[in-house]
FIKOLZA-1660 file (N, C-alpha, C; in steps of 0.1 Angstrom, whole numbers, plus 5000, padded with zeros to 4 digits):
% residues 239
   i   px   py   pz ch aa at
   1 0355 7984 2148  A  X  N
   1 0346 7978 2159  A  X CA
   1 0357 7972 2170  A  X  C
   2 0369 7969 2163  A  X  N
   2 0378 7962 2173  A  X CA
   2 0390 7971 2177  A  X  C
   3 0388 7984 2173  A  X  N
   3 0398 7994 2177  A  X CA
   3 0401 7994 2192  A  X  C
   4 0412 7995 2195  A  X  N
   4 0418 7996 2209  A  X CA
   4 0417 7982 2217  A  X  C
   5 0412 7971 2209  A  X  N
   5 0411 7959 2215  A  X CA
   5 0425 7953 2218  A  X  C
   6 0428 7948 2229  A  X  N
   6 0440 7941 2232  A  X CA
   6 0438 7926 2238  A  X  C
   7 0449 7919 2237  A  X  N
   7 0447 7905 2242  A  X CA
   7 0458 7902 2253  A  X  C
   8 0452 7898 2263  A  X  N
   8 0462 7895 2275  A  X CA
   8 0469 7881 2273  A  X  C
   9 0482 7883 2269  A  X  N
   9 0489 7872 2264  A  X CA
   9 0492 7863 2276  A  X  C
  10 0493 7868 2288  A  X  N
  10 0495 7860 2299  A  X CA
  10 0485 7848 2300  A  X  C
  11 0471 7853 2296  A  X  N
  11 0461 7844 2298  A  X CA
  11 0461 7832 2288  A  X  C
  12 0465 7836 2275  A  X  N
  12 0467 7826 2265  A  X CA
  12 0478 7816 2268  A  X  C
  13 0489 7822 2274  A  X  N
  13 0501 7813 2278  A  X CA
  13 0497 7805 2290  A  X  C
  14 0488 7808 2299  A  X  N
  14 0484 7801 2310  A  X CA
  14 0476 7790 2304  A  X  C
  15 0466 7791 2293  A  X  N
  15 0458 7781 2288  A  X CA
  15 0466 7772 2280  A  X  C
  16 0475 7776 2273  A  X  N
  16 0485 7765 2266  A  X CA
  16 0492 7758 2276  A  X  C
  17 0498 7763 2288  A  X  N
  17 0504 7755 2296  A  X CA
  17 0496 7746 2303  A  X  C
  18 0483 7750 2306  A  X  N
  18 0473 7742 2313  A  X CA
  18 0470 7729 2306  A  X  C
  19 0469 7731 2292  A  X  N
  19 0467 7720 2283  A  X CA
  19 0479 7710 2283  A  X  C
  20 0490 7717 2282  A  X  N
  20 0502 7708 2282  A  X CA
  20 0503 7699 2295  A  X  C
  21 0500 7706 2306  A  X  N
  21 0500 7699 2319  A  X CA
  21 0490 7688 2318  A  X  C
  22 0478 7689 2314  A  X  N
  22 0469 7679 2313  A  X CA
  22 0473 7667 2305  A  X  C
  23 0480 7670 2294  A  X  N
  23 0486 7660 2288  A  X CA
  23 0495 7652 2294  A  X  C
  24 0505 7658 2301  A  X  N
  24 0515 7652 2309  A  X CA
  24 0508 7642 2319  A  X  C
  25 0498 7647 2327  A  X  N
  25 0492 7640 2336  A  X CA
  25 0485 7627 2330  A  X  C
  26 0479 7628 2318  A  X  N
  26 0473 7616 2313  A  X CA
  26 0483 7607 2310  A  X  C
  27 0495 7610 2308  A  X  N
  27 0506 7600 2305  A  X CA
  27 0512 7594 2318  A  X  C
  28 0511 7602 2327  A  X  N
  28 0519 7598 2341  A  X CA
  28 0510 7593 2352  A  X  C
  29 0499 7598 2353  A  X  N
  29 0490 7596 2365  A  X CA
  29 0484 7584 2366  A  X  C
  30 0481 7576 2356  A  X  N
  30 0475 7563 2357  A  X CA
  30 0459 7563 2359  A  X  C
  31 0453 7553 2363  A  X  N
  31 0439 7552 2365  A  X CA
  31 0433 7563 2374  A  X  C
  32 0442 7568 2383  A  X  N
  32 0437 7577 2393  A  X CA
  32 0432 7590 2385  A  X  C
  33 0438 7592 2373  A  X  N
  33 0434 7604 2365  A  X CA
  33 0420 7604 2358  A  X  C
  34 0414 7592 2358  A  X  N
  34 0402 7589 2351  A  X CA
  34 0391 7600 2352  A  X  C
  35 0387 7603 2364  A  X  N
  35 0377 7612 2367  A  X CA
  35 0381 7626 2363  A  X  C
  36 0393 7630 2367  A  X  N
  36 0399 7642 2363  A  X CA
  36 0400 7645 2347  A  X  C
  37 0403 7634 2340  A  X  N
  37 0404 7634 2326  A  X CA
  37 0391 7637 2319  A  X  C
  38 0379 7630 2323  A  X  N
  38 0367 7632 2318  A  X CA
  38 0363 7648 2322  A  X  C
  39 0366 7652 2331  A  X  N
  39 0363 7667 2335  A  X CA
  39 0371 7678 2327  A  X  C
  40 0383 7673 2322  A  X  N
  40 0391 7682 2315  A  X CA
  40 0389 7680 2300  A  X  C
  41 0382 7669 2296  A  X  N
  41 0381 7666 2281  A  X CA
  41 0374 7676 2273  A  X  C
  42 0363 7682 2277  A  X  N
  42 0356 7692 2271  A  X CA
  42 0363 7705 2269  A  X  C
  43 0369 7710 2280  A  X  N
  43 0377 7722 2278  A  X CA
  43 0389 7721 2269  A  X  C
  44 0395 7709 2268  A  X  N
  44 0406 7706 2259  A  X CA
  44 0401 7706 2246  A  X  C
  45 0389 7699 2243  A  X  N
  45 0384 7698 2229  A  X CA
  45 0380 7713 2224  A  X  C
  46 0374 7719 2234  A  X  N
  46 0370 7734 2232  A  X CA
  46 0382 7742 2227  A  X  C
  47 0395 7740 2234  A  X  N
  47 0407 7747 2232  A  X CA
  47 0412 7744 2216  A  X  C
  48 0407 7734 2211  A  X  N
  48 0411 7732 2196  A  X CA
  48 0405 7742 2187  A  X  C
  49 0395 7749 2191  A  X  N
  49 0390 7760 2183  A  X CA
  49 0391 7774 2189  A  X  C
  50 0400 7775 2199  A  X  N
  50 0404 7787 2205  A  X CA
  50 0410 7797 2195  A  X  C
  51 0410 7811 2197  A  X  N
  51 0414 7819 2188  A  X CA
  51 0430 7821 2187  A  X  C
  52 0437 7817 2198  A  X  N
  52 0452 7818 2199  A  X CA
  52 0458 7806 2193  A  X  C
  53 0467 7807 2184  A  X  N
  53 0474 7796 2178  A  X CA
  53 0480 7785 2188  A  X  C
  54 0486 7791 2197  A  X  N
  54 0494 7782 2206  A  X CA
  54 0484 7772 2215  A  X  C
  55 0473 7779 2219  A  X  N
  55 0463 7770 2227  A  X CA
  55 0457 7760 2218  A  X  C
  56 0454 7763 2205  A  X  N
  56 0449 7753 2196  A  X CA
  56 0458 7742 2194  A  X  C
  57 0470 7746 2191  A  X  N
  57 0481 7736 2188  A  X CA
  57 0483 7726 2200  A  X  C
  58 0485 7732 2212  A  X  N
  58 0487 7724 2224  A  X CA
  58 0474 7715 2229  A  X  C
  59 0462 7721 2227  A  X  N
  59 0449 7714 2229  A  X CA
  59 0449 7703 2219  A  X  C
  60 0452 7704 2207  A  X  N
  60 0452 7692 2198  A  X CA
  60 0461 7681 2202  A  X  C
  61 0473 7685 2207  A  X  N
  61 0483 7674 2209  A  X CA
  61 0479 7667 2223  A  X  C
  62 0473 7674 2233  A  X  N
  62 0467 7669 2245  A  X CA
  62 0455 7661 2242  A  X  C
  63 0446 7664 2234  A  X  N
  63 0434 7657 2229  A  X CA
  63 0438 7642 2225  A  X  C
  64 0448 7641 2218  A  X  N
  64 0452 7629 2214  A  X CA
  64 0459 7621 2223  A  X  C
  65 0464 7626 2232  A  X  N
  65 0470 7619 2245  A  X CA
  65 0458 7615 2253  A  X  C
  66 0448 7622 2254  A  X  N
  66 0437 7618 2263  A  X CA
  66 0430 7606 2256  A  X  C
  67 0430 7605 2243  A  X  N
  67 0424 7593 2236  A  X CA
  67 0432 7580 2240  A  X  C
  68 0445 7582 2241  A  X  N
  68 0452 7571 2245  A  X CA
  68 0451 7566 2258  A  X  C
  69 0448 7577 2267  A  X  N
  69 0445 7575 2282  A  X CA
  69 0432 7568 2284  A  X  C
  70 0422 7572 2278  A  X  N
  70 0409 7567 2280  A  X CA
  70 0408 7552 2274  A  X  C
  71 0414 7550 2263  A  X  N
  71 0413 7537 2256  A  X CA
  71 0422 7526 2265  A  X  C
  72 0432 7532 2272  A  X  N
  72 0440 7522 2280  A  X CA
  72 0433 7520 2294  A  X  C
  73 0427 7532 2300  A  X  N
  73 0424 7530 2315  A  X CA
  73 0409 7531 2317  A  X  C
  74 0401 7533 2307  A  X  N
  74 0386 7534 2308  A  X CA
  74 0379 7527 2297  A  X  C
  75 0384 7515 2290  A  X  N
  75 0381 7512 2278  A  X CA
  75 0365 7507 2278  A  X  C
  76 0361 7503 2289  A  X  N
  76 0347 7499 2290  A  X CA
  76 0338 7508 2289  A  X  C
  77 0340 7521 2291  A  X  N
  77 0333 7533 2291  A  X CA
  77 0327 7535 2277  A  X  C
  78 0314 7534 2274  A  X  N
  78 0309 7537 2261  A  X CA
  78 0311 7550 2254  A  X  C
  79 0316 7559 2263  A  X  N
  79 0319 7573 2258  A  X CA
  79 0331 7574 2250  A  X  C
  80 0340 7563 2252  A  X  N
  80 0354 7564 2247  A  X CA
  80 0355 7563 2231  A  X  C
  81 0346 7555 2225  A  X  N
  81 0344 7554 2211  A  X CA
  81 0340 7567 2205  A  X  C
  82 0331 7574 2211  A  X  N
  82 0325 7588 2208  A  X CA
  82 0337 7597 2208  A  X  C
  83 0344 7597 2220  A  X  N
  83 0355 7607 2220  A  X CA
  83 0365 7604 2211  A  X  C
  84 0369 7592 2206  A  X  N
  84 0380 7589 2197  A  X CA
  84 0375 7596 2184  A  X  C
  85 0362 7593 2181  A  X  N
  85 0357 7599 2168  A  X CA
  85 0356 7614 2168  A  X  C
  86 0354 7620 2178  A  X  N
  86 0353 7635 2179  A  X CA
  86 0367 7641 2178  A  X  C
  87 0377 7636 2185  A  X  N
  87 0390 7640 2184  A  X CA
  87 0397 7638 2170  A  X  C
  88 0395 7626 2164  A  X  N
  88 0400 7622 2151  A  X CA
  88 0394 7632 2140  A  X  C
  89 0382 7634 2141  A  X  N
  89 0375 7643 2132  A  X CA
  89 0381 7658 2133  A  X  C
  90 0383 7661 2147  A  X  N
  90 0386 7676 2149  A  X CA
  90 0401 7677 2144  A  X  C
  91 0410 7667 2146  A  X  N
  91 0425 7668 2142  A  X CA
  91 0424 7669 2127  A  X  C
  92 0417 7660 2121  A  X  N
  92 0417 7660 2106  A  X CA
  92 0414 7674 2098  A  X  C
  93 0403 7679 2106  A  X  N
  93 0399 7692 2101  A  X CA
  93 0408 7703 2104  A  X  C
  94 0415 7703 2116  A  X  N
  94 0425 7713 2118  A  X CA
  94 0435 7713 2109  A  X  C
  95 0439 7701 2106  A  X  N
  95 0451 7700 2096  A  X CA
  95 0448 7705 2083  A  X  C
  96 0438 7703 2078  A  X  N
  96 0435 7710 2065  A  X CA
  96 0430 7723 2064  A  X  C
  97 0422 7728 2074  A  X  N
  97 0415 7741 2073  A  X CA
  97 0420 7752 2082  A  X  C
  98 0429 7749 2092  A  X  N
  98 0434 7759 2101  A  X CA
  98 0444 7769 2091  A  X  C
  99 0443 7781 2094  A  X  N
  99 0451 7791 2088  A  X CA
  99 0465 7793 2093  A  X  C
 100 0468 7786 2103  A  X  N
 100 0481 7788 2109  A  X CA
 100 0489 7775 2106  A  X  C
 101 0502 7778 2101  A  X  N
 101 0511 7766 2098  A  X CA
 101 0516 7759 2111  A  X  C
 102 0517 7767 2121  A  X  N
 102 0522 7762 2135  A  X CA
 102 0510 7752 2139  A  X  C
 103 0498 7756 2138  A  X  N
 103 0487 7747 2143  A  X CA
 103 0486 7736 2134  A  X  C
 104 0487 7737 2121  A  X  N
 104 0487 7726 2111  A  X CA
 104 0497 7716 2116  A  X  C
 105 0509 7720 2118  A  X  N
 105 0520 7712 2124  A  X CA
 105 0516 7705 2136  A  X  C
 106 0512 7713 2145  A  X  N
 106 0508 7705 2158  A  X CA
 106 0497 7696 2156  A  X  C
 107 0488 7699 2147  A  X  N
 107 0476 7690 2145  A  X CA
 107 0482 7677 2138  A  X  C
 108 0492 7678 2129  A  X  N
 108 0497 7666 2124  A  X CA
 108 0505 7657 2134  A  X  C
 109 0511 7664 2143  A  X  N
 109 0518 7657 2155  A  X CA
 109 0508 7650 2162  A  X  C
 110 0496 7656 2165  A  X  N
 110 0487 7649 2172  A  X CA
 110 0479 7637 2165  A  X  C
 111 0479 7640 2152  A  X  N
 111 0474 7627 2143  A  X CA
 111 0485 7615 2145  A  X  C
 112 0497 7618 2144  A  X  N
 112 0507 7607 2146  A  X CA
 112 0505 7602 2159  A  X  C
 113 0504 7609 2170  A  X  N
 113 0503 7606 2185  A  X CA
 113 0491 7596 2186  A  X  C
 114 0480 7601 2179  A  X  N
 114 0468 7592 2180  A  X CA
 114 0470 7578 2175  A  X  C
 115 0478 7576 2165  A  X  N
 115 0479 7563 2159  A  X CA
 115 0491 7556 2168  A  X  C
 116 0498 7563 2176  A  X  N
 116 0508 7557 2184  A  X CA
 116 0502 7552 2196  A  X  C
 117 0492 7560 2203  A  X  N
 117 0488 7555 2216  A  X CA
 117 0475 7548 2216  A  X  C
 118 0468 7547 2205  A  X  N
 118 0456 7538 2204  A  X CA
 118 0458 7527 2195  A  X  C
 119 0451 7517 2200  A  X  N
 119 0455 7504 2193  A  X CA
 119 0450 7503 2178  A  X  C
 120 0456 7496 2169  A  X  N
 120 0452 7495 2156  A  X CA
 120 0438 7492 2153  A  X  C
 121 0433 7483 2163  A  X  N
 121 0419 7479 2160  A  X CA
 121 0410 7489 2162  A  X  C
 122 0413 7499 2171  A  X  N
 122 0403 7510 2173  A  X CA
 122 0406 7522 2163  A  X  C
 123 0417 7522 2157  A  X  N
 123 0421 7533 2147  A  X CA
 123 0419 7529 2132  A  X  C
 124 0416 7516 2130  A  X  N
 124 0414 7511 2116  A  X CA
 124 0403 7521 2108  A  X  C
 125 0393 7525 2114  A  X  N
 125 0382 7532 2107  A  X CA
 125 0388 7545 2104  A  X  C
 126 0399 7551 2110  A  X  N
 126 0402 7564 2107  A  X CA
 126 0415 7565 2099  A  X  C
 127 0419 7554 2093  A  X  N
 127 0430 7556 2083  A  X CA
 127 0428 7564 2072  A  X  C
 128 0416 7563 2065  A  X  N
 128 0412 7569 2055  A  X CA
 128 0412 7584 2057  A  X  C
 129 0406 7588 2068  A  X  N
 129 0406 7603 2072  A  X CA
 129 0419 7607 2073  A  X  C
 130 0428 7600 2080  A  X  N
 130 0441 7606 2084  A  X CA
 130 0450 7605 2070  A  X  C
 131 0448 7596 2061  A  X  N
 131 0455 7596 2048  A  X CA
 131 0452 7608 2040  A  X  C
 132 0439 7611 2040  A  X  N
 132 0433 7622 2032  A  X CA
 132 0440 7636 2038  A  X  C
 133 0439 7637 2050  A  X  N
 133 0444 7649 2057  A  X CA
 133 0459 7651 2055  A  X  C
 134 0467 7639 2056  A  X  N
 134 0481 7640 2054  A  X CA
 134 0485 7643 2038  A  X  C
 135 0477 7637 2029  A  X  N
 135 0479 7640 2014  A  X CA
 135 0477 7653 2012  A  X  C
 136 0466 7660 2018  A  X  N
 136 0463 7673 2014  A  X CA
 136 0475 7682 2018  A  X  C
 137 0482 7680 2029  A  X  N
 137 0493 7687 2032  A  X CA
 137 0507 7684 2023  A  X  C
 138 0508 7671 2021  A  X  N
 138 0518 7667 2013  A  X CA
 138 0519 7674 1998  A  X  C
 139 0506 7675 1994  A  X  N
 139 0504 7681 1981  A  X CA
 139 0501 7697 1981  A  X  C
 140 0504 7702 1994  A  X  N
 140 0505 7716 1996  A  X CA
 140 0491 7723 1992  A  X  C
 141 0480 7716 1997  A  X  N
 141 0467 7720 1994  A  X CA
 141 0459 7725 2007  A  X  C
 142 0466 7723 2019  A  X  N
 142 0460 7727 2032  A  X CA
 142 0459 7742 2031  A  X  C
 143 0448 7748 2039  A  X  N
 143 0445 7762 2038  A  X CA
 143 0457 7770 2041  A  X  C
 144 0464 7766 2052  A  X  N
 144 0475 7773 2056  A  X CA
 144 0486 7775 2045  A  X  C
 145 0486 7766 2036  A  X  N
 145 0498 7766 2026  A  X CA
 145 0493 7773 2013  A  X  C
 146 0480 7777 2014  A  X  N
 146 0474 7783 2000  A  X CA
 146 0474 7798 2004  A  X  C
 147 0473 7803 2016  A  X  N
 147 0470 7818 2020  A  X CA
 147 0485 7823 2015  A  X  C
 148 0484 7837 2013  A  X  N
 148 0495 7845 2011  A  X CA
 148 0500 7848 2026  A  X  C
 149 0515 7848 2026  A  X  N
 149 0522 7848 2038  A  X CA
 149 0524 7862 2042  A  X  C
 150 0521 7865 2053  A  X  N
 150 0522 7879 2060  A  X CA
 150 0536 7882 2064  A  X  C
 151 0545 7870 2066  A  X  N
 151 0557 7872 2072  A  X CA
 151 0567 7880 2064  A  X  C
 152 0574 7889 2070  A  X  N
 152 0584 7896 2062  A  X CA
 152 0597 7888 2059  A  X  C
 153 0599 7879 2068  A  X  N
 153 0611 7871 2067  A  X CA
 153 0609 7859 2058  A  X  C
 154 0614 7859 2047  A  X  N
 154 0612 7848 2038  A  X CA
 154 0618 7836 2043  A  X  C
 155 0629 7836 2049  A  X  N
 155 0636 7824 2054  A  X CA
 155 0628 7819 2065  A  X  C
 156 0621 7826 2073  A  X  N
 156 0613 7821 2083  A  X CA
 156 0601 7814 2079  A  X  C
 157 0595 7819 2068  A  X  N
 157 0584 7815 2062  A  X CA
 157 0587 7800 2056  A  X  C
 158 0599 7799 2050  A  X  N
 158 0604 7787 2045  A  X CA
 158 0605 7776 2055  A  X  C
 159 0611 7780 2065  A  X  N
 159 0612 7771 2078  A  X CA
 159 0598 7765 2082  A  X  C
 160 0588 7774 2083  A  X  N
 160 0575 7769 2086  A  X CA
 160 0569 7759 2075  A  X  C
 161 0572 7763 2064  A  X  N
 161 0567 7752 2053  A  X CA
 161 0574 7740 2053  A  X  C
 162 0587 7742 2057  A  X  N
 162 0594 7729 2059  A  X CA
 162 0589 7720 2071  A  X  C
 163 0587 7726 2081  A  X  N
 163 0582 7721 2093  A  X CA
 163 0569 7713 2090  A  X  C
 164 0559 7721 2083  A  X  N
 164 0547 7713 2080  A  X CA
 164 0547 7700 2072  A  X  C
 165 0556 7702 2063  A  X  N
 165 0560 7690 2054  A  X CA
 165 0566 7679 2062  A  X  C
 166 0574 7682 2071  A  X  N
 166 0583 7673 2079  A  X CA
 166 0572 7665 2089  A  X  C
 167 0563 7673 2094  A  X  N
 167 0554 7666 2105  A  X CA
 167 0544 7658 2097  A  X  C
 168 0541 7663 2085  A  X  N
 168 0531 7654 2077  A  X CA
 168 0538 7640 2074  A  X  C
 169 0550 7641 2070  A  X  N
 169 0558 7630 2067  A  X CA
 169 0559 7620 2079  A  X  C
 170 0563 7626 2091  A  X  N
 170 0562 7619 2105  A  X CA
 170 0549 7613 2109  A  X  C
 171 0538 7621 2107  A  X  N
 171 0525 7614 2108  A  X CA
 171 0523 7602 2100  A  X  C
 172 0526 7603 2087  A  X  N
 172 0525 7592 2078  A  X CA
 172 0532 7579 2082  A  X  C
 173 0545 7583 2087  A  X  N
 173 0553 7573 2093  A  X CA
 173 0548 7564 2104  A  X  C
 174 0540 7573 2113  A  X  N
 174 0534 7566 2125  A  X CA
 174 0522 7557 2122  A  X  C
 175 0514 7563 2111  A  X  N
 175 0502 7554 2106  A  X CA
 175 0507 7542 2101  A  X  C
 176 0519 7542 2094  A  X  N
 176 0523 7530 2087  A  X CA
 176 0529 7521 2099  A  X  C
 177 0536 7526 2109  A  X  N
 177 0541 7517 2120  A  X CA
 177 0529 7512 2127  A  X  C
 178 0519 7517 2128  A  X  N
 178 0506 7513 2137  A  X CA
 178 0501 7500 2129  A  X  C
 179 0501 7501 2116  A  X  N
 179 0494 7490 2108  A  X CA
 179 0504 7479 2101  A  X  C
 180 0517 7483 2101  A  X  N
 180 0526 7474 2095  A  X CA
 180 0523 7468 2082  A  X  C
 181 0524 7457 2078  A  X  N
 181 0523 7452 2064  A  X CA
 181 0508 7455 2059  A  X  C
 182 0498 7457 2068  A  X  N
 182 0486 7459 2065  A  X CA
 182 0483 7473 2059  A  X  C
 183 0494 7481 2059  A  X  N
 183 0492 7495 2053  A  X CA
 183 0498 7496 2039  A  X  C
 184 0501 7484 2033  A  X  N
 184 0507 7484 2020  A  X CA
 184 0499 7491 2010  A  X  C
 185 0485 7489 2010  A  X  N
 185 0477 7494 2000  A  X CA
 185 0477 7510 2001  A  X  C
 186 0477 7515 2014  A  X  N
 186 0475 7529 2014  A  X CA
 186 0490 7535 2010  A  X  C
 187 0500 7529 2013  A  X  N
 187 0514 7531 2009  A  X CA
 187 0514 7534 1994  A  X  C
 188 0508 7525 1987  A  X  N
 188 0509 7526 1972  A  X CA
 188 0501 7538 1966  A  X  C
 189 0491 7543 1974  A  X  N
 189 0484 7556 1970  A  X CA
 189 0495 7567 1972  A  X  C
 190 0502 7567 1983  A  X  N
 190 0510 7579 1987  A  X CA
 190 0525 7578 1979  A  X  C
 191 0529 7567 1975  A  X  N
 191 0542 7565 1969  A  X CA
 191 0546 7575 1957  A  X  C
 192 0537 7579 1949  A  X  N
 192 0540 7588 1939  A  X CA
 192 0544 7602 1945  A  X  C
 193 0537 7605 1955  A  X  N
 193 0539 7619 1961  A  X CA
 193 0554 7618 1967  A  X  C
 194 0557 7608 1975  A  X  N
 194 0570 7607 1981  A  X CA
 194 0581 7606 1971  A  X  C
 195 0580 7598 1961  A  X  N
 195 0590 7598 1952  A  X CA
 195 0593 7611 1944  A  X  C
 196 0582 7618 1943  A  X  N
 196 0583 7631 1936  A  X CA
 196 0591 7641 1946  A  X  C
 197 0587 7640 1958  A  X  N
 197 0594 7648 1969  A  X CA
 197 0610 7645 1969  A  X  C
 198 0613 7633 1965  A  X  N
 198 0627 7629 1966  A  X CA
 198 0635 7630 1954  A  X  C
 199 0629 7636 1944  A  X  N
 199 0635 7638 1932  A  X CA
 199 0647 7649 1933  A  X  C
 200 0658 7646 1925  A  X  N
 200 0671 7654 1926  A  X CA
 200 0666 7669 1923  A  X  C
 201 0657 7672 1916  A  X  N
 201 0654 7686 1913  A  X CA
 201 0647 7693 1924  A  X  C
 202 0642 7687 1934  A  X  N
 202 0635 7692 1944  A  X CA
 202 0645 7698 1955  A  X  C
 203 0640 7708 1965  A  X  N
 203 0647 7714 1974  A  X CA
 203 0652 7703 1984  A  X  C
 204 0663 7708 1991  A  X  N
 204 0670 7698 2001  A  X CA
 204 0660 7692 2011  A  X  C
 205 0653 7702 2017  A  X  N
 205 0643 7696 2028  A  X CA
 205 0632 7686 2021  A  X  C
 206 0628 7689 2008  A  X  N
 206 0619 7680 2003  A  X CA
 206 0625 7666 2001  A  X  C
 207 0637 7666 1996  A  X  N
 207 0644 7653 1994  A  X CA
 207 0647 7646 2005  A  X  C
 208 0649 7652 2017  A  X  N
 208 0653 7646 2028  A  X CA
 208 0640 7639 2033  A  X  C
 209 0630 7647 2034  A  X  N
 209 0616 7643 2039  A  X CA
 209 0611 7631 2032  A  X  C
 210 0612 7632 2017  A  X  N
 210 0608 7623 2009  A  X CA
 210 0615 7608 2010  A  X  C
 211 0628 7607 2011  A  X  N
 211 0636 7597 2012  A  X CA
 211 0636 7591 2027  A  X  C
 212 0634 7599 2036  A  X  N
 212 0633 7597 2049  A  X CA
 212 0620 7588 2053  A  X  C
 213 0610 7594 2048  A  X  N
 213 0597 7587 2051  A  X CA
 213 0596 7573 2043  A  X  C
 214 0602 7573 2031  A  X  N
 214 0602 7560 2023  A  X CA
 214 0610 7550 2030  A  X  C
 215 0621 7553 2037  A  X  N
 215 0628 7544 2045  A  X CA
 215 0621 7539 2057  A  X  C
 216 0615 7548 2064  A  X  N
 216 0608 7544 2077  A  X CA
 216 0597 7535 2073  A  X  C
 217 0589 7540 2063  A  X  N
 217 0577 7531 2060  A  X CA
 217 0580 7517 2054  A  X  C
 218 0590 7517 2046  A  X  N
 218 0595 7505 2041  A  X CA
 218 0600 7495 2053  A  X  C
 219 0605 7500 2064  A  X  N
 219 0609 7493 2075  A  X CA
 219 0596 7488 2083  A  X  C
 220 0586 7496 2083  A  X  N
 220 0574 7491 2089  A  X CA
 220 0566 7480 2081  A  X  C
 221 0566 7482 2067  A  X  N
 221 0560 7473 2058  A  X CA
 221 0566 7459 2059  A  X  C
 222 0579 7458 2059  A  X  N
 222 0588 7446 2059  A  X CA
 222 0585 7440 2045  A  X  C
 223 0584 7427 2042  A  X  N
 223 0583 7421 2030  A  X CA
 223 0571 7426 2021  A  X  C
 224 0561 7432 2028  A  X  N
 224 0550 7438 2019  A  X CA
 224 0554 7449 2011  A  X  C
 225 0567 7455 2012  A  X  N
 225 0572 7466 2004  A  X CA
 225 0577 7461 1990  A  X  C
 226 0579 7448 1989  A  X  N
 226 0584 7443 1976  A  X CA
 226 0578 7446 1964  A  X  C
 227 0565 7448 1962  A  X  N
 227 0560 7452 1950  A  X CA
 227 0562 7466 1946  A  X  C
 228 0568 7473 1954  A  X  N
 228 0570 7488 1951  A  X CA
 228 0585 7491 1951  A  X  C
 229 0594 7480 1950  A  X  N
 229 0609 7483 1950  A  X CA
 229 0611 7488 1938  A  X  C
 230 0606 7486 1926  A  X  N
 230 0610 7492 1912  A  X CA
 230 0608 7508 1914  A  X  C
 231 0599 7513 1922  A  X  N
 231 0598 7527 1923  A  X CA
 231 0607 7533 1934  A  X  C
 232 0610 7525 1943  A  X  N
 232 0618 7529 1955  A  X CA
 232 0633 7529 1952  A  X  C
 233 0637 7517 1945  A  X  N
 233 0651 7514 1946  A  X CA
 233 0660 7524 1939  A  X  C
 234 0654 7532 1929  A  X  N
 234 0663 7540 1920  A  X CA
 234 0667 7555 1929  A  X  C
 235 0659 7557 1939  A  X  N
 235 0661 7569 1947  A  X CA
 235 0677 7570 1952  A  X  C
 236 0681 7559 1957  A  X  N
 236 0694 7560 1963  A  X CA
 236 0705 7562 1954  A  X  C
 237 0704 7561 1941  A  X  N
 237 0714 7564 1930  A  X CA
 237 0716 7578 1928  A  X  C
 238 0706 7586 1933  A  X  N
 238 0709 7601 1932  A  X CA
 238 0717 7607 1943  A  X  C
 239 0722 7599 1953  A  X  N
 239 0730 7603 1963  A  X CA
 239 0743 7607 1958  A  X  C
% end
């Protein structure tokens, strides 16, 4: 049925670039962008389900930036809470179910951005969803991690695997930074995953990601990390 079908790559490139531009404007234009932002939101959200990987990934990152823009410049609008829920749910779904590692990585970046640009008070109800999505990737159970790789270059495939794990760790760091010491209980749930990643028997990129995220999260937790020192303190002895 699809024999002879072609995709005009310039169109997909244009869509991805347009999504990127919308994100930049939401960061730089200030309140004057409110009306335009609402006009663009639905197309951006629709882009998260577009057939082309780059468009989906860029739309995910821009959708997160829009949430920050709306909560900062149009907070009294009753639609803002609904938009935040729609975007958060979409990002968590993309992270776990998209079959592209690049899109999974972009979605994780967007999750981290969401917790960076929106206040902790508004993001509190999304911590569990974000944590579950990140845990799915860190335990290598996301759809893109379970599918057989079509890539001929094993080294390139490993790079993509490492990128997905790195962005998952970075997203976790940003959630921890958002909530500080209040994130300690969630950190306890993740701790076995990160200590396992940091074991000497693991690959270099796994150890780097595991120890790095433990360091950054410990910094965010402050004194609240104290109950977990017995689990964390032994890792530097492997250096």
